[in-house]
C-alpha positions in Angstrom: 0.0 0.0 0.0 1.3 3.4 -0.9 0.5 6.8 0.7 0.3 10.0 -1.4 0.7 12.9 1.0 -1.6 15.8 0.6 -0.8 19.4 1.3 -2.3 20.3 4.7 -4.0 23.6 5.5 -1.5 26.0 7.2 -1.3 25.6 11.0 -3.6 22.6 10.8 -1.4 20.1 12.6 -2.8 17.1 10.8 -1.3 15.2 7.9 -3.5 13.8 5.2 -2.8 11.0 2.7 -4.5 9.1 0.0 -3.9 5.4 0.3 -3.4 3.5 -2.9 -3.7 -0.3 -2.9 -4.5 -3.1 -5.4 -7.7 -5.1 -5.3 -8.8 -8.1 -7.4 -12.2 -7.6 -9.1 -13.5 -10.5 -11.2 -10.1 -11.8 -12.1 -8.7 -8.3 -12.9 -6.5 -6.1 -10.7 -7.4 -2.4 -10.2 -6.3 0.3 -7.8 -8.4 1.1 -4.8 -8.2 4.3 -2.8 -8.6 5.2 0.8 -7.7 8.0 3.2 -5.5 8.4 6.2 -5.2 11.2 8.8 -2.4 11.5 11.3 -2.6 13.9 14.2 0.1 16.1 15.7 0.5 13.6 18.5 1.1 10.7 16.1 -2.3 9.1 16.4 -3.6 8.1 13.0 -6.7 6.6 11.5 -7.0 5.0 8.0 -10.0 3.9 6.0 -8.7 1.8 3.0 -10.5 0.6 -0.1 -13.2 3.3 -0.2 -13.4 3.6 -3.9 -11.8 2.7 -7.2 -12.5 6.2 -8.7 -9.7 8.7 -8.7 -12.2 11.6 -9.0 -14.2 10.4 -6.0 -11.2 10.0 -3.7 -10.0 13.5 -4.8 -13.4 14.8 -3.7 -13.3 13.1 -0.4 -9.6 14.1 0.2 -10.5 17.7 -0.4 -13.5 17.6 1.9 -11.4 16.0 4.7 -8.5 18.4 4.2 -10.6 21.5 3.9 -12.6 20.7 7.0 -9.5 19.6 9.0 -11.0 16.3 9.9 -9.2 14.6 12.8 -8.3 10.9 13.2 -11.1 10.5 15.7 -13.8 11.7 13.3 -12.4 10.3 10.0 -14.5 7.1 9.9 -17.7 8.9 10.7 -17.0 11.5 7.9 -16.3 8.7 5.4 -19.4 6.8 6.3 -21.6 9.9 6.0 -19.9 10.7 2.6 -20.6 7.3 1.2 
């Protein structure tokens, strides 16, 4: 699994990353995307395999980054977004 770091809002304290993994779908392999948030204290939360769409994960990443979502609330935000 790879992590693509995103630019965090200034003075935010959180680090955001898009997770890139491979998943088998009907005998084919495709990339799946998730999101990870790491707090200033080192605590992190990751939600892998949210979507296979680059556009959708970009939307979610921008929402999470813009609203400065914390590791504690990440899973709830993703579930509401889905």
